[in-house]
C-alpha positions as CSV (number, residue, x, y, z in Angstrom):
1,M,92.6,125.7,107.0
2,I,90.3,126.5,104.1
3,S,86.7,125.2,103.7
4,A,83.5,126.1,101.7
5,P,82.6,129.8,101.6
6,G,81.0,130.9,104.8
7,I,82.0,128.1,106.9
8,N,83.7,128.6,110.3
9,F,86.7,126.1,111.5
10,F,88.4,125.0,114.6
11,K,91.5,122.9,114.9
12,A,93.8,122.1,117.5
13,E,96.9,119.7,118.0
14,Y,98.5,119.0,121.3
15,G,102.1,117.5,120.9
16,H,105.0,116.7,123.3
17,T,106.9,119.7,122.3
18,F,104.7,121.6,119.8
19,S,101.1,122.5,120.2
20,Y,99.0,125.0,118.1
21,T,95.3,126.1,117.8
22,E,93.4,127.8,115.0
23,I,90.0,129.2,114.7
24,G,88.7,131.1,111.7
25,R,86.2,131.4,108.8
26,S,86.5,130.7,105.1
27,F,85.0,133.8,103.3
28,T,85.6,132.3,99.9
29,G,86.5,128.8,98.6
30,F,90.2,130.0,98.4
31,R,90.8,132.3,101.4
32,S,90.4,132.1,105.2
33,V,91.2,134.3,108.1
34,G,91.5,133.7,111.7
35,F,93.6,133.6,114.8
36,G,96.2,131.1,115.8
37,G,98.2,130.1,118.8
38,Y,101.5,128.4,118.9
39,S,103.5,126.9,121.8
40,F,107.0,125.1,121.9
41,N,108.3,123.6,124.9
42,T,111.2,121.2,124.7
43,G,112.1,121.3,128.5
44,E,115.5,122.4,127.3
45,G,116.2,126.0,126.9
46,K,113.4,128.7,126.5
47,S,109.8,128.1,125.7
48,I,108.2,129.9,122.7
49,E,104.7,131.3,122.5
50,A,102.9,133.1,119.7
51,E,99.4,134.3,119.1
52,V,98.9,135.7,115.6
53,A,96.1,136.7,113.1
54,I,96.4,134.4,110.3
55,V,95.4,134.6,106.5
56,N,95.4,131.3,104.5
57,Q,95.3,131.3,100.7
58,L,94.5,128.3,98.4
59,L,97.1,128.5,95.5
60,K,95.7,125.5,93.5
61,R,93.2,122.9,93.7
62,W,93.0,120.0,91.5
63,N,89.4,118.4,91.6
64,E,89.4,115.0,89.9
65,E,86.5,112.5,89.6
66,D,88.0,110.4,92.4
67,S,90.7,112.7,94.1
68,Q,91.7,115.9,95.1
69,A,94.9,117.7,95.6
70,N,95.7,121.2,97.1
71,I,98.5,123.7,97.9
72,V,97.8,126.3,100.6
73,I,100.0,129.0,101.9
74,G,99.5,131.1,105.1
75,G,100.9,133.9,107.1
76,G,100.2,135.6,110.3
77,V,101.3,138.6,112.5
78,G,100.8,139.2,116.2
79,R,102.6,138.9,119.7
80,G,105.1,136.3,120.8
81,R,107.6,135.5,123.6
82,S,110.7,133.7,124.0
83,G,111.6,133.1,127.7
84,N,111.4,136.6,129.1
85,R,111.5,138.5,125.7
86,E,108.3,139.6,124.2
87,G,107.5,141.5,121.1
88,W,106.1,141.1,117.5
89,A,105.8,137.5,116.3
90,G,105.1,136.1,112.7
91,T,104.0,132.9,111.1
92,V,104.5,131.3,107.6
93,S,103.0,128.0,106.5
94,F,102.9,125.8,103.5
95,L,100.7,122.7,102.8
96,A,100.5,120.3,100.0
97,D,98.3,117.3,100.0
98,W,96.7,114.8,97.8
99,E,93.7,112.4,98.7
100,N,91.1,110.0,97.4
101,R,88.7,107.9,99.4
102,R,91.2,105.3,100.5
103,W,94.6,107.2,100.6
104,H,96.0,110.5,101.9
105,I,99.4,112.2,101.9
106,M,100.3,115.5,103.2
107,L,103.4,117.8,103.6
108,Q,103.2,120.8,105.9
109,E,105.8,123.3,106.8
110,Q,105.1,125.8,109.7
111,A,107.7,128.5,110.8
112,V,107.1,130.7,113.8
113,F,109.3,133.7,114.6
114,V,109.5,135.6,117.9
115,P,111.8,137.8,119.5
116,S,115.4,136.3,119.4
117,A,114.1,132.9,118.3
118,S,112.4,130.9,115.6
119,R,111.1,127.3,115.1
120,L,110.4,125.3,111.9
121,V,108.1,122.2,112.1
122,S,108.1,120.0,109.0
123,T,105.3,117.3,108.9
124,L,104.9,114.4,106.4
125,M,101.8,112.2,107.0
126,G,100.6,109.3,104.9
127,G,97.2,107.6,105.6
128,W,94.9,104.8,104.6
129,A,91.2,104.0,105.2
130,P,90.7,100.2,105.8
131,Y,87.1,100.5,104.3
132,L,84.9,103.2,102.5
133,A,82.5,104.9,104.8
134,E,79.6,107.1,103.9
135,Y,79.5,110.8,105.1
136,D,77.1,110.0,107.9
137,E,79.3,107.0,109.3
138,W,82.3,107.0,111.4
139,A,85.3,106.6,109.0
140,P,88.7,105.2,110.5
141,W,92.0,106.0,108.9
142,I,95.4,104.9,110.0
143,Y,98.3,107.3,109.3
144,Y,102.1,107.3,109.9
145,T,103.5,110.7,110.8
146,V,107.2,112.0,110.6
147,Q,107.8,115.4,112.1
148,H,111.0,117.3,112.5
149,E,111.3,120.5,114.7
150,N,114.5,122.5,114.7
151,G,115.7,123.5,118.2
152,A,117.6,122.0,121.0
153,G,116.5,118.7,122.2
154,V,113.8,118.1,119.7
155,G,114.8,116.7,116.2
156,F,112.7,113.9,114.6
157,V,109.4,112.3,116.0
158,H,107.5,109.5,114.2
159,G,104.6,107.2,114.9
160,P,101.3,105.8,114.0
161,S,98.0,107.5,114.5
162,L,94.3,106.5,114.4
163,V,92.0,109.2,113.0
164,L,88.2,109.1,113.1
165,M,86.2,111.3,110.8
166,H,82.4,111.8,111.0
167,Q,80.7,114.5,109.0
168,D,82.5,117.8,109.8
169,L,84.4,116.3,112.9
170,L,88.0,114.7,112.7
171,L,89.4,113.3,115.8
172,E,93.1,112.1,116.0
173,L,95.3,110.0,118.5
174,R,99.0,109.6,117.9
175,V,101.7,107.6,119.6
176,M,105.0,109.3,118.8
177,R,108.6,108.2,119.4
178,S,111.4,110.6,120.0
179,S,114.7,110.5,121.6
180,H,113.1,111.0,124.9
181,G,110.9,107.9,124.4
182,Y,107.1,107.5,123.5
183,H,104.5,110.1,124.2
184,A,100.8,110.6,123.0
185,E,99.6,113.5,121.2
186,A,96.0,114.4,120.1
187,G,94.2,116.4,117.6
188,I,90.7,117.8,116.6
189,R,89.1,119.5,113.7
190,T,85.8,120.6,113.0
191,L,83.6,122.9,110.8
192,F,80.6,125.0,112.1
């Protein structure tokens, strides 16, 4: 995540098989540093966990009068576990998005490498705001998310979500469908 210079951020997403948390600070308008935690648990095979120091870099931003688009890459190094094996971990991420005040589309790729295992999570989201809200009002967005995670017993999940934004706070509740049935997921992002 990259925000305005000198702003701290926190984001967390809890999913059925994949969860992550990131906290950091944007030192410039194009680079942030922080710490992240990743957890994968499919119920089949070994669980995977990683805690890493992360650097995110804004490669390109297009600011138009009524829209914005971004391309961001990131990477991290730290410690990780796969079952009983522990050692170095690494992460690589890519994010591309476009938004205006009514529409948003985002593609995100997140790869996590730990001893004797790796995971790649691909997320495609499209969202729509039913009405235009001001910065100090609660703004609802309706999204549809398709996500793919490599690994035994996971594959594709998809479903709708409701996102509520208010100033620097974003709350998200998703109902996702996978081959294991339906499950709820939640997310939060904030600047401070």
